[in-house]
All heavy atoms as TSV, in Angstrom:
chain	resi	resn	atom	element	x	y	z
A	1	MET	N	N	-14.577	-12.741	-0.144
A	1	MET	CA	C	-14.311	-11.410	-0.637
A	1	MET	C	C	-15.485	-10.995	-1.523
A	1	MET	O	O	-15.868	-11.712	-2.429
A	1	MET	CB	C	-13.005	-11.413	-1.433
A	1	MET	CG	C	-12.609	-10.049	-1.922
A	1	MET	SD	S	-11.113	-9.992	-2.941
A	1	MET	CE	C	-9.900	-10.753	-1.962
A	2	SER	N	N	-16.041	-9.859	-1.237
A	2	SER	CA	C	-17.175	-9.391	-2.017
A	2	SER	C	C	-16.704	-8.811	-3.341
A	2	SER	O	O	-15.521	-8.548	-3.553
A	2	SER	CB	C	-17.960	-8.334	-1.235
A	2	SER	OG	O	-17.220	-7.144	-1.163
A	3	TYR	N	N	-17.654	-8.603	-4.228
A	3	TYR	CA	C	-17.358	-8.046	-5.547
A	3	TYR	C	C	-16.704	-6.678	-5.418
A	3	TYR	O	O	-15.727	-6.395	-6.092
A	3	TYR	CB	C	-18.657	-7.962	-6.361
A	3	TYR	CG	C	-18.490	-7.318	-7.711
A	3	TYR	CD1	C	-17.899	-8.012	-8.750
A	3	TYR	CD2	C	-18.913	-6.011	-7.932
A	3	TYR	CE1	C	-17.735	-7.430	-9.987
A	3	TYR	CE2	C	-18.756	-5.414	-9.165
A	3	TYR	CZ	C	-18.173	-6.121	-10.189
A	3	TYR	OH	O	-18.008	-5.548	-11.418
A	4	THR	N	N	-17.223	-5.850	-4.529
A	4	THR	CA	C	-16.696	-4.494	-4.365
A	4	THR	C	C	-15.276	-4.508	-3.833
A	4	THR	O	O	-14.412	-3.800	-4.344
A	4	THR	CB	C	-17.595	-3.677	-3.420
A	4	THR	OG1	O	-18.925	-3.713	-3.910
A	4	THR	CG2	C	-17.130	-2.246	-3.317
A	5	SER	N	N	-15.010	-5.319	-2.820
A	5	SER	CA	C	-13.654	-5.361	-2.274
A	5	SER	C	C	-12.683	-5.998	-3.260
A	5	SER	O	O	-11.516	-5.613	-3.315
A	5	SER	CB	C	-13.628	-6.091	-0.939
A	5	SER	OG	O	-13.992	-7.436	-1.096
A	6	GLY	N	N	-13.148	-6.949	-4.053
A	6	GLY	CA	C	-12.303	-7.553	-5.078
A	6	GLY	C	C	-11.938	-6.553	-6.162
A	6	GLY	O	O	-10.791	-6.501	-6.619
A	7	MET	N	N	-12.901	-5.746	-6.575
A	7	MET	CA	C	-12.645	-4.717	-7.585
A	7	MET	C	C	-11.715	-3.641	-7.024
A	7	MET	O	O	-10.848	-3.141	-7.737
A	7	MET	CB	C	-13.956	-4.089	-8.068
A	7	MET	CG	C	-14.812	-5.022	-8.901
A	7	MET	SD	S	-13.980	-5.641	-10.375
A	7	MET	CE	C	-13.829	-4.140	-11.303
A	8	LYS	N	N	-11.895	-3.293	-5.753
A	8	LYS	CA	C	-11.024	-2.302	-5.124
A	8	LYS	C	C	-9.593	-2.822	-5.072
A	8	LYS	O	O	-8.658	-2.093	-5.377
A	8	LYS	CB	C	-11.524	-1.965	-3.725
A	8	LYS	CG	C	-10.690	-0.916	-3.042
A	8	LYS	CD	C	-11.199	-0.605	-1.658
A	8	LYS	CE	C	-10.257	0.359	-0.971
A	8	LYS	NZ	N	-10.560	0.533	0.433
A	9	LEU	N	N	-9.420	-4.101	-4.699
A	9	LEU	CA	C	-8.088	-4.694	-4.652
A	9	LEU	C	C	-7.454	-4.689	-6.038
A	9	LEU	O	O	-6.285	-4.329	-6.191
A	9	LEU	CB	C	-8.163	-6.122	-4.100
A	9	LEU	CG	C	-6.846	-6.884	-4.048
A	9	LEU	CD1	C	-5.860	-6.197	-3.117
A	9	LEU	CD2	C	-7.078	-8.307	-3.606
A	10	LEU	N	N	-8.210	-5.060	-7.065
A	10	LEU	CA	C	-7.689	-5.066	-8.428
A	10	LEU	C	C	-7.282	-3.658	-8.851
A	10	LEU	O	O	-6.216	-3.459	-9.436
A	10	LEU	CB	C	-8.731	-5.639	-9.394
A	10	LEU	CG	C	-8.331	-5.679	-10.862
A	10	LEU	CD1	C	-7.131	-6.590	-11.069
A	10	LEU	CD2	C	-9.497	-6.141	-11.708
A	11	LEU	N	N	-8.104	-2.679	-8.543
A	11	LEU	CA	C	-7.796	-1.299	-8.885
A	11	LEU	C	C	-6.555	-0.819	-8.138
A	11	LEU	O	O	-5.696	-0.146	-8.721
A	11	LEU	CB	C	-8.985	-0.391	-8.576
A	11	LEU	CG	C	-8.839	1.063	-8.998
A	11	LEU	CD1	C	-8.607	1.164	-10.502
A	11	LEU	CD2	C	-10.069	1.845	-8.604
A	12	GLU	N	N	-6.416	-1.172	-6.872
A	12	GLU	CA	C	-5.225	-0.789	-6.105
A	12	GLU	C	C	-3.969	-1.418	-6.694
A	12	GLU	O	O	-2.921	-0.774	-6.767
A	12	GLU	CB	C	-5.379	-1.186	-4.646
A	12	GLU	CG	C	-6.354	-0.326	-3.893
A	12	GLU	CD	C	-6.557	-0.778	-2.462
A	12	GLU	OE1	O	-6.306	-1.965	-2.170
A	12	GLU	OE2	O	-6.966	0.061	-1.650
A	13	ILE	N	N	-4.060	-2.664	-7.135
A	13	ILE	CA	C	-2.901	-3.326	-7.745
A	13	ILE	C	C	-2.538	-2.651	-9.059
A	13	ILE	O	O	-1.360	-2.421	-9.350
A	13	ILE	CB	C	-3.170	-4.833	-7.920
A	13	ILE	CG1	C	-3.188	-5.510	-6.549
A	13	ILE	CG2	C	-2.119	-5.476	-8.821
A	13	ILE	CD1	C	-3.629	-6.953	-6.567
A	14	LEU	N	N	-3.541	-2.307	-9.880
A	14	LEU	CA	C	-3.260	-1.614	-11.141
A	14	LEU	C	C	-2.637	-0.243	-10.893
A	14	LEU	O	O	-1.704	0.152	-11.593
A	14	LEU	CB	C	-4.539	-1.475	-11.964
A	14	LEU	CG	C	-5.065	-2.763	-12.577
A	14	LEU	CD1	C	-6.402	-2.524	-13.258
A	14	LEU	CD2	C	-4.060	-3.337	-13.555
A	15	ILE	N	N	-3.126	0.463	-9.897
A	15	ILE	CA	C	-2.535	1.752	-9.550
A	15	ILE	C	C	-1.087	1.563	-9.119
A	15	ILE	O	O	-0.203	2.323	-9.514
A	15	ILE	CB	C	-3.339	2.452	-8.435
A	15	ILE	CG1	C	-4.660	2.976	-8.986
A	15	ILE	CG2	C	-2.544	3.610	-7.822
A	15	ILE	CD1	C	-5.594	3.507	-7.927
A	16	ALA	N	N	-0.846	0.526	-8.326
A	16	ALA	CA	C	0.506	0.265	-7.831
A	16	ALA	C	C	1.475	-0.054	-8.966
A	16	ALA	O	O	2.638	0.327	-8.917
A	16	ALA	CB	C	0.486	-0.874	-6.822
A	17	ILE	N	N	1.003	-0.737	-9.990
A	17	ILE	CA	C	1.874	-1.112	-11.104
A	17	ILE	C	C	2.085	0.057	-12.051
A	17	ILE	O	O	3.215	0.378	-12.422
A	17	ILE	CB	C	1.290	-2.320	-11.863
A	17	ILE	CG1	C	1.358	-3.561	-10.983
A	17	ILE	CG2	C	2.043	-2.557	-13.175
A	17	ILE	CD1	C	0.628	-4.756	-11.546
A	18	ILE	N	N	1.007	0.701	-12.450
A	18	ILE	CA	C	1.078	1.737	-13.481
A	18	ILE	C	C	1.505	3.086	-12.914
A	18	ILE	O	O	2.336	3.784	-13.482
A	18	ILE	CB	C	-0.277	1.863	-14.193
A	18	ILE	CG1	C	-0.598	0.545	-14.900
A	18	ILE	CG2	C	-0.266	3.003	-15.195
A	18	ILE	CD1	C	-2.016	0.451	-15.410
A	19	LEU	N	N	0.961	3.443	-11.800
A	19	LEU	CA	C	1.219	4.761	-11.213
A	19	LEU	C	C	1.975	4.625	-9.900
A	19	LEU	O	O	1.538	5.108	-8.853
A	19	LEU	CB	C	-0.108	5.500	-10.989
A	19	LEU	CG	C	-0.947	5.744	-12.228
A	19	LEU	CD1	C	-2.300	6.303	-11.847
A	19	LEU	CD2	C	-0.234	6.676	-13.186
A	20	HIS	N	N	3.105	3.975	-9.946
A	20	HIS	CA	C	3.859	3.682	-8.735
A	20	HIS	C	C	4.132	4.912	-7.875
A	20	HIS	O	O	3.958	4.846	-6.652
A	20	HIS	CB	C	5.163	2.965	-9.059
A	20	HIS	CG	C	5.936	2.615	-7.834
A	20	HIS	ND1	N	6.898	3.442	-7.315
A	20	HIS	CD2	C	5.861	1.558	-7.002
A	20	HIS	CE1	C	7.400	2.901	-6.234
A	20	HIS	NE2	N	6.788	1.759	-6.018
A	21	PRO	N	N	4.549	6.031	-8.432
A	21	PRO	CA	C	4.804	7.189	-7.561
A	21	PRO	C	C	3.565	7.635	-6.785
A	21	PRO	O	O	3.661	7.985	-5.604
A	21	PRO	CB	C	5.260	8.285	-8.527
A	21	PRO	CG	C	5.791	7.541	-9.699
A	21	PRO	CD	C	4.951	6.302	-9.806
A	22	VAL	N	N	2.409	7.594	-7.418
A	22	VAL	CA	C	1.165	7.952	-6.732
A	22	VAL	C	C	0.854	6.925	-5.654
A	22	VAL	O	O	0.484	7.266	-4.530
A	22	VAL	CB	C	-0.005	8.074	-7.740
A	22	VAL	CG1	C	-1.320	8.298	-7.029
A	22	VAL	CG2	C	0.279	9.179	-8.740
A	23	ALA	N	N	1.016	5.644	-5.988
A	23	ALA	CA	C	0.760	4.574	-5.026
A	23	ALA	C	C	1.702	4.696	-3.837
A	23	ALA	O	O	1.293	4.485	-2.690
A	23	ALA	CB	C	0.912	3.207	-5.686
A	24	TRP	N	N	2.958	5.054	-4.077
A	24	TRP	CA	C	3.925	5.186	-2.993
A	24	TRP	C	C	3.531	6.317	-2.052
A	24	TRP	O	O	3.592	6.174	-0.830
A	24	TRP	CB	C	5.319	5.414	-3.566
A	24	TRP	CG	C	6.373	5.468	-2.518
A	24	TRP	CD1	C	6.759	4.447	-1.692
A	24	TRP	CD2	C	7.163	6.590	-2.148
A	24	TRP	NE1	N	7.750	4.881	-0.841
A	24	TRP	CE2	C	8.018	6.183	-1.116
A	24	TRP	CE3	C	7.237	7.892	-2.611
A	24	TRP	CZ2	C	8.928	7.042	-0.534
A	24	TRP	CZ3	C	8.154	8.741	-2.025
A	24	TRP	CH2	C	8.980	8.314	-0.995
A	25	ILE	N	N	3.091	7.432	-2.599
A	25	ILE	CA	C	2.647	8.551	-1.767
A	25	ILE	C	C	1.414	8.161	-0.959
A	25	ILE	O	O	1.304	8.473	0.225
A	25	ILE	CB	C	2.384	9.800	-2.628
A	25	ILE	CG1	C	3.710	10.337	-3.151
A	25	ILE	CG2	C	1.646	10.873	-1.841
A	25	ILE	CD1	C	3.591	11.417	-4.195
A	26	LEU	N	N	0.484	7.419	-1.586
A	26	LEU	CA	C	-0.706	6.968	-0.868
A	26	LEU	C	C	-0.346	6.001	0.257
A	26	LEU	O	O	-0.962	6.024	1.327
A	26	LEU	CB	C	-1.710	6.336	-1.833
A	26	LEU	CG	C	-2.358	7.304	-2.825
A	26	LEU	CD1	C	-3.194	6.531	-3.833
A	26	LEU	CD2	C	-3.188	8.342	-2.111
A	27	VAL	N	N	0.653	5.149	0.027
A	27	VAL	CA	C	1.127	4.241	1.082
A	27	VAL	C	C	1.693	5.054	2.244
A	27	VAL	O	O	1.392	4.785	3.409
A	27	VAL	CB	C	2.187	3.258	0.542
A	27	VAL	CG1	C	2.929	2.569	1.676
A	27	VAL	CG2	C	1.552	2.223	-0.368
A	28	LEU	N	N	2.492	6.068	1.939
A	28	LEU	CA	C	3.083	6.884	3.000
A	28	LEU	C	C	2.010	7.623	3.794
A	28	LEU	O	O	2.099	7.716	5.026
A	28	LEU	CB	C	4.088	7.874	2.411
A	28	LEU	CG	C	5.344	7.265	1.799
A	28	LEU	CD1	C	6.249	8.367	1.254
A	28	LEU	CD2	C	6.089	6.391	2.778
A	29	ILE	N	N	0.991	8.128	3.109
A	29	ILE	CA	C	-0.109	8.803	3.808
A	29	ILE	C	C	-0.835	7.818	4.722
A	29	ILE	O	O	-1.156	8.136	5.867
A	29	ILE	CB	C	-1.076	9.452	2.792
A	29	ILE	CG1	C	-0.392	10.629	2.108
A	29	ILE	CG2	C	-2.370	9.889	3.464
A	29	ILE	CD1	C	-1.155	11.183	0.927
A	30	ASN	N	N	-1.090	6.610	4.196
A	30	ASN	CA	C	-1.765	5.596	5.005
A	30	ASN	C	C	-0.908	5.196	6.203
A	30	ASN	O	O	-1.421	5.024	7.305
A	30	ASN	CB	C	-2.109	4.381	4.147
A	30	ASN	CG	C	-2.855	3.330	4.919
A	30	ASN	OD1	O	-2.274	2.339	5.361
A	30	ASN	ND2	N	-4.147	3.545	5.105
A	31	LEU	N	N	0.396	5.059	6.000
A	31	LEU	CA	C	1.289	4.703	7.099
A	31	LEU	C	C	1.292	5.762	8.192
A	31	LEU	O	O	1.324	5.434	9.383
A	31	LEU	CB	C	2.721	4.520	6.579
A	31	LEU	CG	C	3.046	3.191	5.922
A	31	LEU	CD1	C	4.429	3.240	5.310
A	31	LEU	CD2	C	2.930	2.051	6.903
A	32	ALA	N	N	1.247	7.020	7.804
A	32	ALA	CA	C	1.278	8.107	8.783
A	32	ALA	C	C	0.052	8.064	9.697
A	32	ALA	O	O	0.139	8.436	10.870
A	32	ALA	CB	C	1.352	9.446	8.066
A	33	GLY	N	N	-1.065	7.581	9.184
A	33	GLY	CA	C	-2.289	7.557	9.973
A	33	GLY	C	C	-2.522	6.281	10.759
A	33	GLY	O	O	-3.481	6.188	11.521
A	34	ARG	N	N	-1.670	5.294	10.589
A	34	ARG	CA	C	-1.874	4.016	11.287
A	34	ARG	C	C	-1.299	4.065	12.694
A	34	ARG	O	O	-0.163	4.467	12.901
A	34	ARG	CB	C	-1.218	2.873	10.509
A	34	ARG	CG	C	-1.978	2.569	9.238
A	34	ARG	CD	C	-1.450	1.382	8.507
A	34	ARG	NE	N	-1.619	0.150	9.276
A	34	ARG	CZ	C	-1.312	-1.045	8.782
A	34	ARG	NH1	N	-0.837	-1.157	7.568
A	34	ARG	NH2	N	-1.471	-2.112	9.521
A	35	ASN	N	N	-2.107	3.637	13.656
A	35	ASN	CA	C	-1.672	3.599	15.049
A	35	ASN	C	C	-1.264	2.207	15.501
A	35	ASN	O	O	-0.741	2.048	16.600
A	35	ASN	CB	C	-2.794	4.109	15.960
A	35	ASN	CG	C	-3.112	5.559	15.689
A	35	ASN	OD1	O	-2.232	6.330	15.345
A	35	ASN	ND2	N	-4.372	5.922	15.824
A	36	ASP	N	N	-1.504	1.189	14.657
A	36	ASP	CA	C	-1.199	-0.182	15.044
A	36	ASP	C	C	0.238	-0.589	14.722
A	36	ASP	O	O	0.651	-1.686	15.060
A	36	ASP	CB	C	-2.184	-1.152	14.377
A	36	ASP	CG	C	-2.134	-1.092	12.859
A	36	ASP	OD1	O	-1.866	-0.004	12.321
A	36	ASP	OD2	O	-2.374	-2.134	12.226
A	37	LEU	N	N	1.012	0.288	14.102
A	37	LEU	CA	C	2.401	-0.009	13.762
A	37	LEU	C	C	3.344	0.866	14.573
A	37	LEU	O	O	3.035	2.013	14.881
A	37	LEU	CB	C	2.651	0.246	12.271
A	37	LEU	CG	C	1.848	-0.573	11.272
A	37	LEU	CD1	C	2.169	-0.127	9.858
A	37	LEU	CD2	C	2.122	-2.048	11.418
A	38	THR	N	N	4.512	0.310	14.885
A	38	THR	CA	C	5.540	1.102	15.557
A	38	THR	C	C	6.226	1.988	14.521
A	38	THR	O	O	6.058	1.806	13.314
A	38	THR	CB	C	6.588	0.197	16.227
A	38	THR	OG1	O	7.286	-0.527	15.209
A	38	THR	CG2	C	5.947	-0.765	17.214
A	39	THR	N	N	7.017	2.910	14.993
A	39	THR	CA	C	7.758	3.792	14.094
A	39	THR	C	C	8.704	2.985	13.206
A	39	THR	O	O	8.835	3.273	12.012
A	39	THR	CB	C	8.541	4.845	14.895
A	39	THR	OG1	O	7.623	5.557	15.727
A	39	THR	CG2	C	9.254	5.813	13.986
A	40	LEU	N	N	9.337	1.977	13.763
A	40	LEU	CA	C	10.251	1.135	12.984
A	40	LEU	C	C	9.491	0.384	11.893
A	40	LEU	O	O	9.957	0.307	10.749
A	40	LEU	CB	C	10.993	0.148	13.891
A	40	LEU	CG	C	11.962	-0.810	13.189
A	40	LEU	CD1	C	13.072	-0.015	12.497
A	40	LEU	CD2	C	12.544	-1.794	14.179
A	41	GLN	N	N	8.324	-0.166	12.219
A	41	GLN	CA	C	7.524	-0.865	11.216
A	41	GLN	C	C	7.084	0.088	10.114
A	41	GLN	O	O	7.106	-0.271	8.931
A	41	GLN	CB	C	6.301	-1.514	11.861
A	41	GLN	CG	C	6.636	-2.702	12.735
A	41	GLN	CD	C	5.433	-3.191	13.506
A	41	GLN	OE1	O	4.648	-2.410	14.026
A	41	GLN	NE2	N	5.286	-4.514	13.581
A	42	LYS	N	N	6.681	1.284	10.473
A	42	LYS	CA	C	6.294	2.278	9.467
A	42	LYS	C	C	7.471	2.604	8.556
A	42	LYS	O	O	7.324	2.706	7.338
A	42	LYS	CB	C	5.784	3.558	10.128
A	42	LYS	CG	C	4.443	3.403	10.790
A	42	LYS	CD	C	4.006	4.701	11.440
A	42	LYS	CE	C	2.690	4.566	12.148
A	42	LYS	NZ	N	2.235	5.831	12.732
A	43	PHE	N	N	8.644	2.770	9.137
A	43	PHE	CA	C	9.848	3.066	8.357
A	43	PHE	C	C	10.167	1.927	7.390
A	43	PHE	O	O	10.440	2.166	6.217
A	43	PHE	CB	C	11.032	3.318	9.296
A	43	PHE	CG	C	12.321	3.597	8.584
A	43	PHE	CD1	C	12.546	4.825	7.992
A	43	PHE	CD2	C	13.297	2.620	8.503
A	43	PHE	CE1	C	13.733	5.080	7.319
A	43	PHE	CE2	C	14.479	2.863	7.835
A	43	PHE	CZ	C	14.701	4.097	7.237
A	44	ILE	N	N	10.101	0.691	7.878
A	44	ILE	CA	C	10.397	-0.473	7.031
A	44	ILE	C	C	9.395	-0.576	5.887
A	44	ILE	O	O	9.776	-0.800	4.741
A	44	ILE	CB	C	10.433	-1.767	7.876
A	44	ILE	CG1	C	11.661	-1.741	8.784
A	44	ILE	CG2	C	10.443	-3.006	6.985
A	44	ILE	CD1	C	11.699	-2.840	9.822
A	45	TRP	N	N	8.086	-0.398	6.173
A	45	TRP	CA	C	7.081	-0.443	5.105
A	45	TRP	C	C	7.285	0.694	4.113
A	45	TRP	O	O	7.080	0.530	2.918
A	45	TRP	CB	C	5.664	-0.420	5.675
A	45	TRP	CG	C	5.183	-1.785	6.017
A	45	TRP	CD1	C	4.863	-2.244	7.252
A	45	TRP	CD2	C	4.985	-2.886	5.123
A	45	TRP	NE1	N	4.479	-3.558	7.174
A	45	TRP	CE2	C	4.549	-3.972	5.881
A	45	TRP	CE3	C	5.146	-3.056	3.759
A	45	TRP	CZ2	C	4.256	-5.210	5.316
A	45	TRP	CZ3	C	4.860	-4.301	3.199
A	45	TRP	CH2	C	4.427	-5.339	3.981
A	46	GLY	N	N	7.691	1.861	4.599
A	46	GLY	CA	C	7.969	2.980	3.695
A	46	GLY	C	C	9.110	2.663	2.747
A	46	GLY	O	O	9.041	2.971	1.555
A	47	ILE	N	N	10.155	2.030	3.264
A	47	ILE	CA	C	11.301	1.651	2.431
A	47	ILE	C	C	10.908	0.525	1.457
A	47	ILE	O	O	11.231	0.576	0.275
A	47	ILE	CB	C	12.501	1.211	3.304
A	47	ILE	CG1	C	12.985	2.380	4.161
A	47	ILE	CG2	C	13.629	0.649	2.458
A	47	ILE	CD1	C	13.462	3.590	3.389
A	48	LEU	N	N	10.190	-0.488	1.945
A	48	LEU	CA	C	9.794	-1.607	1.084
A	48	LEU	C	C	8.848	-1.169	-0.026
A	48	LEU	O	O	8.853	-1.741	-1.113
A	48	LEU	CB	C	9.134	-2.713	1.905
A	48	LEU	CG	C	10.063	-3.575	2.739
A	48	LEU	CD1	C	9.257	-4.556	3.582
A	48	LEU	CD2	C	11.038	-4.320	1.866
A	49	SER	N	N	8.034	-0.168	0.239
A	49	SER	CA	C	7.066	0.250	-0.770
A	49	SER	C	C	7.710	1.009	-1.923
A	49	SER	O	O	7.059	1.275	-2.927
A	49	SER	CB	C	5.959	1.091	-0.138
A	49	SER	OG	O	6.475	2.299	0.359
A	50	ILE	N	N	8.991	1.359	-1.793
A	50	ILE	CA	C	9.697	2.041	-2.876
A	50	ILE	C	C	9.942	1.090	-4.054
A	50	ILE	O	O	9.999	1.533	-5.195
A	50	ILE	CB	C	11.035	2.626	-2.374
A	50	ILE	CG1	C	10.752	3.766	-1.398
A	50	ILE	CG2	C	11.890	3.119	-3.516
A	50	ILE	CD1	C	11.982	4.334	-0.734
A	51	VAL	N	N	10.054	-0.200	-3.791
A	51	VAL	CA	C	10.348	-1.183	-4.844
A	51	VAL	C	C	9.280	-1.061	-5.936
A	51	VAL	O	O	8.093	-1.217	-5.682
A	51	VAL	CB	C	10.385	-2.620	-4.277
A	51	VAL	CG1	C	10.644	-3.621	-5.381
A	51	VAL	CG2	C	11.418	-2.726	-3.177
A	52	TRP	N	N	9.710	-0.767	-7.145
A	52	TRP	CA	C	8.813	-0.445	-8.254
A	52	TRP	C	C	7.801	-1.563	-8.515
A	52	TRP	O	O	8.172	-2.700	-8.741
A	52	TRP	CB	C	9.609	-0.191	-9.521
A	52	TRP	CG	C	8.739	0.388	-10.579
A	52	TRP	CD1	C	8.033	-0.292	-11.524
A	52	TRP	CD2	C	8.436	1.759	-10.782
A	52	TRP	NE1	N	7.321	0.571	-12.295
A	52	TRP	CE2	C	7.548	1.840	-11.857
A	52	TRP	CE3	C	8.829	2.919	-10.155
A	52	TRP	CZ2	C	7.059	3.057	-12.324
A	52	TRP	CZ3	C	8.347	4.111	-10.622
A	52	TRP	CH2	C	7.477	4.161	-11.692
A	53	GLY	N	N	6.537	-1.197	-8.496
A	53	GLY	CA	C	5.468	-2.112	-8.859
A	53	GLY	C	C	5.048	-3.087	-7.785
A	53	GLY	O	O	3.873	-3.303	-7.591
A	54	ILE	N	N	5.988	-3.652	-7.071
A	54	ILE	CA	C	5.628	-4.695	-6.109
A	54	ILE	C	C	5.536	-4.180	-4.671
A	54	ILE	O	O	4.809	-4.738	-3.865
A	54	ILE	CB	C	6.611	-5.887	-6.189
A	54	ILE	CG1	C	6.023	-7.081	-5.486
A	54	ILE	CG2	C	7.955	-5.507	-5.642
A	54	ILE	CD1	C	6.692	-8.372	-5.802
A	55	GLY	N	N	6.218	-3.092	-4.355
A	55	GLY	CA	C	6.211	-2.578	-2.989
A	55	GLY	C	C	4.823	-2.248	-2.469
A	55	GLY	O	O	4.405	-2.761	-1.430
A	56	PRO	N	N	4.070	-1.394	-3.167
A	56	PRO	CA	C	2.708	-1.095	-2.702
A	56	PRO	C	C	1.784	-2.313	-2.714
A	56	PRO	O	O	0.904	-2.431	-1.871
A	56	PRO	CB	C	2.225	-0.024	-3.684
A	56	PRO	CG	C	3.472	0.649	-4.136
A	56	PRO	CD	C	4.481	-0.456	-4.216
A	57	ILE	N	N	2.000	-3.233	-3.641
A	57	ILE	CA	C	1.183	-4.454	-3.687
A	57	ILE	C	C	1.439	-5.281	-2.428
A	57	ILE	O	O	0.501	-5.805	-1.817
A	57	ILE	CB	C	1.471	-5.269	-4.959
A	57	ILE	CG1	C	1.022	-4.473	-6.184
A	57	ILE	CG2	C	0.768	-6.629	-4.917
A	57	ILE	CD1	C	1.457	-5.071	-7.496
A	58	LEU	N	N	2.701	-5.413	-2.030
A	58	LEU	CA	C	3.024	-6.138	-0.799
A	58	LEU	C	C	2.389	-5.462	0.403
A	58	LEU	O	O	1.879	-6.128	1.299
A	58	LEU	CB	C	4.542	-6.218	-0.602
A	58	LEU	CG	C	5.292	-7.177	-1.501
A	58	LEU	CD1	C	6.790	-7.046	-1.271
A	58	LEU	CD2	C	4.835	-8.594	-1.253
A	59	TYR	N	N	2.410	-4.132	0.416
A	59	TYR	CA	C	1.816	-3.394	1.531
A	59	TYR	C	C	0.321	-3.674	1.618
A	59	TYR	O	O	-0.224	-3.851	2.696
A	59	TYR	CB	C	2.091	-1.899	1.375
A	59	TYR	CG	C	1.460	-1.067	2.468
A	59	TYR	CD1	C	1.936	-1.149	3.768
A	59	TYR	CD2	C	0.402	-0.219	2.204
A	59	TYR	CE1	C	1.367	-0.401	4.779
A	59	TYR	CE2	C	-0.175	0.539	3.208
A	59	TYR	CZ	C	0.313	0.446	4.492
A	59	TYR	OH	O	-0.263	1.178	5.485
A	60	ILE	N	N	-0.341	-3.736	0.484
A	60	ILE	CA	C	-1.785	-3.994	0.458
A	60	ILE	C	C	-2.085	-5.424	0.894
A	60	ILE	O	O	-2.949	-5.667	1.730
A	60	ILE	CB	C	-2.363	-3.746	-0.949
A	60	ILE	CG1	C	-2.258	-2.273	-1.313
A	60	ILE	CG2	C	-3.813	-4.200	-1.033
A	60	ILE	CD1	C	-2.489	-2.007	-2.787
A	61	LEU	N	N	-1.362	-6.394	0.332
A	61	LEU	CA	C	-1.670	-7.806	0.571
A	61	LEU	C	C	-1.133	-8.329	1.901
A	61	LEU	O	O	-1.806	-9.101	2.576
A	61	LEU	CB	C	-1.128	-8.653	-0.580
A	61	LEU	CG	C	-1.760	-8.405	-1.942
A	61	LEU	CD1	C	-1.071	-9.252	-3.004
A	61	LEU	CD2	C	-3.246	-8.673	-1.914
A	62	VAL	N	N	0.071	-7.934	2.295
A	62	VAL	CA	C	0.706	-8.497	3.476
A	62	VAL	C	C	0.625	-7.548	4.679
A	62	VAL	O	O	0.422	-7.996	5.798
A	62	VAL	CB	C	2.200	-8.839	3.186
A	62	VAL	CG1	C	2.885	-9.408	4.405
A	62	VAL	CG2	C	2.288	-9.798	2.029
A	63	GLY	N	N	0.759	-6.260	4.432
A	63	GLY	CA	C	0.816	-5.295	5.518
A	63	GLY	C	C	-0.533	-4.861	6.062
A	63	GLY	O	O	-0.601	-4.144	7.038
A	64	GLY	N	N	-1.590	-5.281	5.410
A	64	GLY	CA	C	-2.922	-4.923	5.888
A	64	GLY	C	C	-3.280	-3.472	5.637
A	64	GLY	O	O	-4.183	-2.937	6.251
A	65	GLY	N	N	-2.590	-2.838	4.706
A	65	GLY	CA	C	-2.853	-1.436	4.416
A	65	GLY	C	C	-3.792	-1.258	3.237
A	65	GLY	O	O	-4.156	-2.213	2.560
A	66	THR	N	N	-4.192	-0.035	3.020
A	66	THR	CA	C	-4.992	0.329	1.864
A	66	THR	C	C	-4.411	1.590	1.266
A	66	THR	O	O	-3.634	2.290	1.904
A	66	THR	CB	C	-6.468	0.593	2.247
A	66	THR	OG1	O	-6.511	1.673	3.168
A	66	THR	CG2	C	-7.134	-0.625	2.844
A	67	LEU	N	N	-4.778	1.870	0.037
A	67	LEU	CA	C	-4.294	3.088	-0.595
A	67	LEU	C	C	-5.274	4.229	-0.428
A	67	LEU	O	O	-4.953	5.359	-0.680
A	67	LEU	CB	C	-4.012	2.849	-2.088
A	67	LEU	CG	C	-2.891	1.847	-2.383
A	67	LEU	CD1	C	-2.677	1.737	-3.885
A	67	LEU	CD2	C	-1.603	2.256	-1.715
A	68	TRP	N	N	-6.491	3.922	-0.028
A	68	TRP	CA	C	-7.469	4.968	0.297
A	68	TRP	C	C	-8.536	4.409	1.186
A	68	TRP	O	O	-8.718	3.273	1.350
A	68	TRP	CB	C	-8.089	5.624	-0.944
A	68	TRP	CG	C	-8.975	4.765	-1.742
A	68	TRP	CD1	C	-10.298	4.505	-1.493
A	68	TRP	CD2	C	-8.660	4.031	-2.910
A	68	TRP	NE1	N	-10.800	3.672	-2.438
A	68	TRP	CE2	C	-9.821	3.360	-3.328
A	68	TRP	CE3	C	-7.511	3.856	-3.670
A	68	TRP	CZ2	C	-9.862	2.551	-4.443
A	68	TRP	CZ3	C	-7.572	3.061	-4.768
A	68	TRP	CH2	C	-8.730	2.416	-5.146
């Protein structure tokens, strides 16, 4: 992991913890643009990302998504 991608990941995690509503909206925008997921997978990730603080972090680390 390069310095830039590590800093981006750290910043995304901080955004997810502190600004959860913004992070949740960014997750939904990212989900809408992804073609590698089915509608059901998008729905499940949208629901999971609602969990305060940890939902968007899980999406970033496990779901292969980004917030921008």
